[in-house]
N, C-alpha and C positions, 0 to 999 in steps of 0.2 A: 300097344302102346303101353309103356310100362308106367306105373303108378309111382308117384313121387315118395321117397322114403320120409317118415318123420322127422327124423334128425338132421334133414337139409333144411338150411335157411336162405329165405329169398334173398337173392342178390340183384343188383343194376344189371340189365341188359342194354345195350347201345345198339340200335340198328344202323348198320354201314350200307348204304345205298351203292349197290356195284353199278359199274358202267353197263352191265349187260341189262340190268332191270331197268335202268333208265332209257337204254336204247329201245327195250321192248314197248315201254309206254310212247315214246316219240313215234315208234313204228306204228302203233295203233292208231295213233292220231294220223300219221301220214297215209295208212290205209284206208281211214276213214274220209279222208280228203279225195283219195282216188276213188272210192265207191262214190262219194258224193259227185263229181266230175262225171262219172260213166252213167250215174241216175239221171244228172241234167241233160247230158246228150242223148240217153234214151228217151226222155221226155220230150225233147225238142223234136225228136224224129218219128215219135209215136204219132197215131191217129187218134188218140184219146181225149183231145182237147175240146170234149163235148159233154154236156151233163146228159146221162143215160137217164131211162125212164124210171120213175119211183123217186123224183125229187121230193122233198118234205115240203108239206104246205106251210112251215115253219120259216122257210126261206122265200122272200120276196122276190118277184121278178127282177128287179134291178139287181139283186144279191146274185141270181141266177145268170143273169145275161154275162157277167164278167168271166163264167167259167168256159165259154165259148172262146175266150181267147187264150192261144198258147203262152204267151208272156205272163199274163194274168194268174193262171193255172200253175203255172212253174213258181212265181214269186209268192204265190200262197202257200204253196207246199213248202218251201224252204222256210218261210216264216213260221207256219202251223209247227212245223219238225222243231225248230229251234225251241218254240215255247213248250212244245212238248215234252222234249228230252231234258229241259231245262227244269221244267217243274217236277218231273220224275226225280233228278238227280238233288234237287233243293230238298226234295221230301227224304230222300235216303241220308241227306246230310245232317239233318236236323233230327231225325230220328234217333242217332248216335247219342246226342245230346238228351232226347226224351228217356232212352234206356237207361243212360246214366244217373240220369234225375231219380228215376224210379227206383233204382237199386239204392240210392242214397237214402230215399224216404222209408225204403222198407228195411232199412239197415242190413242189407244182404250183403253177404261176404263172398259168396261163391264167384262172382262176377268181377272182383276186383282184378282178376288176372287178364282181361281183355278191355279193362276201362281205359286204356291209353288208346285202344283201336277206336273206341266209342268217341274221345275227345278228337281224333284225327279225321273222323269222317266228316265233322262239322267244317274242314279247311274250305270247302267249296261254298259256304254261305255267302261270303262276302261276293266273289266273282259272280256267282249266281244271283245275287240280288240285283247287283249292277246290271247285268245282262237282262234280267227281268224286266227292271223299270225301262230300259232303253226300248226293248221290244214293244213294251205296252205303248209307250209316248208314240213310237214309230207307227203303231197299228192305229191308235187313236186319233192321231193327228194327220195320218198320211195315207195309210192303206186301207183300213176298214176291213181287213180280210178274216181277223181272228175273231173280234168281236162284232158282231152285227149290230149292237146297239150303239155303236160310235158312229155309224153311218149319218152323216148331215142331214138333218131335217126329220129325223127318224121319229123324235118327240113333238114335233112340230105340228099342230092341226091343219097349217095352211100348206103343209109341203106335200109334194107328190109322193115322197118316201114314208109319209105318216103311218105309223102301226100304233094301233090304240091299245094293243097289250103291251108292247114295251114302253109306250108312252106312261102307262100306269105303274111302271118301276123306277119313273125318273127319280124320285127322292133317294134311291139307292144306288142306280146305276148313271152316276155322272162322272166324267173323267178326272175332275179334280178330287171328288170325295172316295173314287177308286184307288186313285194314286196315293191318298193320306192313308188310307187302309193298308194298300200293300207297303208302303214304307215302313208303318207301324209295326206289322206282323214280322217284317224281315229284320228290325232294329232289335226288337224284342229277342227273337231268335238268336241273333249276333251277341247281343249285349250278354245274354246269360250263358251262351255257349264258351264265349271267352272268359267270363267271371269263373266259371266252374273249371275251367282249363288253369287260370292263373291260380287259383285256390289250390288245386291239386299239385302244380310245381311249387308252390311255398310250401305245401306239405312235405314233399319230396325233400325240399331243403332244409326245413327247420324242424321236423318232426313233431310229434305231441298230438294232441286232439283237437286242438284250438281250430285249425283250419278245416277239420272234418265235421265240427259241429256248423261252422260257417256255411260251408258247402250244403248242408242239409237243409238249411234254411233257403238258400238261394234255390235249391232244387224245387222246394216245396212251392215257394213262389212263381217259379217258372212252369211248374206243371200245372197250377192254376189257370196262368195266363195262355199256355199253350192249347189248353182244353177249349180255350173260347177262339184263339185266333187259328187253329189248324181248320176247325169247322168252317169259320168264315172264308179263309184263304181257299178252301175247296169250292165254296158258292162262287167267289170271285175268279179265281184262275181256271177253273174248269167247268162249273156248272153255266155261268154266264155266256160261254160259248154257244149253247143250247138255250138261249135266251127266253122262248116261248115255254120251254118246260122247266119244273122243278120238282125236286124229290127232297122230301123231309130226312131221309136217312143218307142224303148224299155226303155229308160231312163225314160220319162214320166210315161210309164206303171208299172214300178217298185216305182217310188215316189207315184203316185197315191194310190197304195196297201200299201204304208208304211202310207201315210199320213191320210188316212182314219182309218187305224188302231190306229194310234196314237191319233186322236181324239177320238174314241171309248175308249181307254185305259184311256185318261184323265176324259172323262165322267163316266166310270165306276167307277173310284178311288174316285170322288166326290160323287157319290151315296153311294158307302160303307160309306165314311166318315160321310156323312150325316144322314144316317140309324144309324151310331154308336154315332150320339151325336155330331159330330163335323160340322164345318162350318155353325154355324146357320145363318149366313148372305147369305148364298147360298138358291135362291128361285127360283120358278117354271121361272122365266125370264131367268135366266142363263141355266137353262136346254133346254127351248126354243131355244135360240140361238145355244147352244151345238146341240140340235137335227138337226137345219137347216142346221148345217156345216155338221153332218154326211149325212143326205138325199142329199144335193148338191153334195157332193164328191164321194157319192155311184155313182150317176149319172155319175159324172165326169170320174171315173174309167171304168164306163161300155162304156162311149163315147170313150175314149181311147183304150179300148180293142176291141170295134167294128171296129174302124177305122184301126187298125192293121189286124184285121181278115179278115174284107171285102175287103182290098187292096190287102192282100196276095191271097185270095181265087178268087179274080176278073182277077188278073193277071195270076193266074195258072202257075207260073213257078217252075218248079221241086226243085230248090236249094231253094226257099222259102216255097212252100206249105209242104214240108218234115216235118215242125216242127208241122204244125196241123194234118198232116197226121198220124203222132205218136200218137198225144192226142185225134184222132178221128177214132178211129177203128184200129190203129196199135197197134202191141202187142197183138193180139187177143182179142182186145178191153178192154184191162186192165185199160185204163184211160177215156173211153169214159163217162160212168157216171160221173166222177168227174169233167170232162169238163163242163156238164151240171149243175151239183150240184154247182158248182162254180158260174154260172151265176144266179141261183134261190138264193142262200144264199147272195151273194154281191150285187146283184141288186133287185131282185124280192121282196124278203123278208123286206130290208130296205126301199124300195119304198114303198111298201103298207102299212107297219107298221108305218110309219112316215109321211105318207101323211097328217093326219090333224094337227090342231094347238093344239087340245088337247093330241093328243099321245105324241107330244115333252115334254109336261109338266106333264106326268106322269112316276114317276120313275120305276115303275115295267117294262112298256113298254120298257122305254129306257135301262133299265138294259139288258133285254132279246135282244134287237136289238145290244146293245153293245157287248155282248157275242157272238152272231152270226157273227157280222162283224170281229170279232178277229179270231173266229173258221175258219171263210169264207176266210180269206186273208192269215191265215197260211196253208189252203189248196190250194189258189192260188199260193203260192211260193213251194209248193209240187209238184203242175202241173208243174212248171218252172223248178224244178231240176229232177224231177225221170225219165222222159222218156229218157232224154240224156245220165243218167250215170247208171240207173239199167234196161233200157229197160223193158223187162216184168217181171223182177224178183222182182217187187215191193211188198210192204205190209204195215200195218198200224200198228202192236202191238209195233214194234221197235221204229218207228217214232212218235208213240202217248205217249210211255214211255219217250223218251228223250225231248220231248215238255214239258212234266209234269216237268221233273228235271229242265230244262230252267226256266218254269213258277215259279214254287217254289223260285228258287235260286234269280230271276228277284224280286220276291214280297219281300223277305227277304230284300235285298239292298234297294228297293224303298222305302220301309216302315221306314227304319232307317234313310235315307235321309229326309224324311217328318218329323220325330220325333227330328231331330236336331235344327229344328227353328220355329216359330210360323207359324201356317198354313195361317194366314192372313197376308199380308205384310202391317203393320199397317201405315208405313210412306210412303208407292207409293202416288205419288201427286194424282192419280185418284181414289184411295181406296174408297172414300166416293161415288162417281160417280158408282163404281160397286156394292157397299153396295145398294144402292138405284136405281138400275139397273130395267127398267119396258120395257116390249117390248107391 
C-alpha cells in the first residue's frame, strides 16, 4: 500500500452505491430470512422442547415449566435473538460516535480520514432504539420471556410467583422506570450523534475552525454522559436478564465488547472502501493505528473478563458462581464450548494475528481479524443472554438468521449515510495531518 506523497492535497470523495453492493446487502437479508425459516422448521421438528438437567436455581418453577412447550420455547428463542442482535448492533453503532468524540477531545489528527465511517455507524441508532423499546414493552406486558422480573406477582408477597430477591430490587426494576431509563440513554446517544454529524457537515460547507471547536464541546459533554449511560444500559439490557446475579464490573465488560467491535466495524468498512477504490489517502499507517487499537482493546476485554471470572471463582459464593456454573457445564454442557471459543476468538486469535507490526499494515490480515472480532463479540453477547433466558433450549440457526437480517439492514442504512457526504471531511482543521500521517 503506497504512502501518500506530501504534495497531494485532500479532495472530496463521493461514495456511489453500486447496484451490485445494494443487491449484496439485500441478499444478506434474504439469506438471513431463509436461515431463520430453516431454524424455525428444525426447532418445530426437534425433540429438544424440554429443559435438560442443570437448570439454574435462579429460575423458578413457573419460568421453567414454560420451556416444556415447543411454541413457548420457539417464541422465546425468536424474542431473545431479536433482543440479542439489536443490543449488539446498537452498541457497535454508538461506538462510532464515542470513537469520534474521543478523537475530538484528544485533538487527534490521524483518524480524520475515517471520521465519516464513524458518523455512518450511528445510522442504526434510531431504528435500533424503536425496536428495543417495542421488544421490551412486548416482553414486559405480554411475554415475560427475556426479563424474569416482569413476571406478574413476582414482587408481591401474596403471590405464588413471589421472589424475595427480585422484590428487593423493586425500586430499580419496574417497567415504567426501566422504560424511562432506556429512552433516556437512547435519546442522549441519538441527539449527540446527530449533533456531531451536523457540525461536521457544516464544517465541510463553511470551513474555518468554528464548527471544530463546537464539536469538541459537544464531544466532551457526550463522553461524560456516555460514561454513565453505557454502564447503566449494560445493567438494564444485559445484566437484568440474570436478575438474581450481579457483577460490579459488568458495565466495563459490556462496554469493552461493544468498543472493540465498533473499532473492528470502522476498520472493516475502511478496508472495503479502500478496496473499492475510495479513500485514496488512507494508507498503511492508518491501518497500523487501527490495528493497535484492536490489539490493545482485545487484551483490555480479556483483562476485564478475567478479573470478573477470577474474583467470582476465587470467592466461590453460590449466588455469584451460578452465572459461570451455567456457562461451564450447566445445562448438560450446552454452553461450555462457546465459553472457551469466546476466549480463543476474542483474545487468542487477535493477540497472535496482530502481534507484529507488518500484520497491522496488511489489509487481508486486518480484514480477517475484524470479521473474527465481530463474530466473536456477537457470540460473547450470545453467551450473556442465552443461559439466563433459554436455559438448555438454545440453538444457532434462528439466532444466525436473525443476526444476518440485522447485518444486512445495518449495512443498507450505514452505506446510505456514507453516500450522503464526502468520504473525506476536507475542511477539518487536521485533515492534512491525517493525510500525511506516518507511524
